[in-house]
N, C-alpha and C positions, 0 to 999 in steps of 0.2 A: 340357126343354132350356134351357140358359142362353143369354142373348142379350146383346149389348152395346148400350147406348143411346148413340147418337152425337149430339153437339151441334156440328154443323159451324161454327156461329157462334163457337165458342170455340177452334177449331183454330188453332194457331200455326205449324203445319208443321214441328214438331220431330221427328216420327217416333217419339216415345217410345211411342206406342200400338202401333206395329209391333213394337218390341222386347218390350214387355210381353206381347203376344199370343203371340209365338214362344216366350217363356220359359214362359208358362202352358201351352202345348201341347207342351212338351219332356218328356222322360222324367225329368230331374232336378229340374225346377221351380226351378232357380237359374240366374242369369245366367251366371256363369263356367263352370259345368259344361255348360250348354246350348251354349256357343260351340264346344265340342269334340265334340259329339254327331254321330254318323253314323247315319242321314241327318240333316241339319240340320233342326231343327224348323220347321214351316211357320207363317208368319203368316197370319192370316185377315182382315187389314185393311191397306189401302194408303193412303198419303197422296199424292195427286197434285195437282200445280199445274195449275189451269185458267186459261189465259191470258186467256180472255174475261172471267173474273171477277176476275182479278188476285188470286187467293186459292188457298190450299191447301184441298183437300177430302178428308176421310177417307171411303174407300169400302170397304165390306165385301164380300167375295166368299166364297161357300160352295164354290167349285170343284166345281160340280155334276158328277155323273157324265156326264150327257148334254150339259151346257154349251151351251144354245141360243145364247148370245151369240157363241160361236166360229163356229158355222155361218152366222150372219146377217151377220157383219162383212164389208162389201163390200171392204175393203182388206186383209183378213187381219192386222189389227193385233192381234187376239186369237188366241191359240194355246194348245194344251194341251201341256204338257211330258210326254212319254211316260214319263220316269223318275220324276218326282215326282207326276204326275197333277194338277198345278196349272195353273190358267189364268193366262197372263201377258199383259201389255199392252205393245205396242211403240209408244210415243208418236210415233216418227218416221213410222210408217205411218198413224196415226190422223188422220182428217179431221174429227173432231168432229161426226159425223152423228147420234150418239146412238142409232143403230139397236139397239145392244146393250141399252140401257135399256128398249126397248119389249118385249123378250122375257125380261128378267131379273126374277125374282120377288124378288130381294134388293137391287135397286138403290134402296133406300129413302133412303140418305143424300143423294142428289141432290135428292129431293123435300123432305127436311127442310131442305136448304140453301135451296131456293126459298121455303119457308115462313118461314125465319129472315131471309133477306136481301131478300125481295120478289121479284117476277117479274123475270127477267133474260133472257127469250127474245130480246129485241131485241139483247142483247150476243152471244148465241150465233149468231144468224142474220144478222148484218150484218158486213160486212168493209170496212175503209177503202179508199177508191178515190179517185184523183185527180178523177174525174168526179163521183162521188156518194158522200159519206161514209156513207150509209146504204143502200148497195146490198144488197139482200136475197139470202140464199142459201137461203131457205126453199123447199121443194119446191112 
């Protein structure tokens, strides 16, 4: 099985990888023909902006059949589309608890980013507050 090597430290947030992935998984294998295909070809990588890092991060998803991330999400920010069978993320509902990453076997790009950028747990688990600028949200 082929796999994509992701180097998050090089991500510019341009989403070109999303387009290339969808075209590679299309029937026609060409950009212009893929645009008109029904059903639309599925991308298997998403570029998401993580505000705590102030950076875009490429995240690969295999859209697992059982998708444990969907069942553990406390805010239902992750859901499965019944028509396309893909797992989708609603950033409006996400509280950045990262529970999904604890059960996902493919959430490797986050760990690659940590290795590339250094540990940033303090950024994820702190929130600005008038009282204390380092108020912890860690459990």
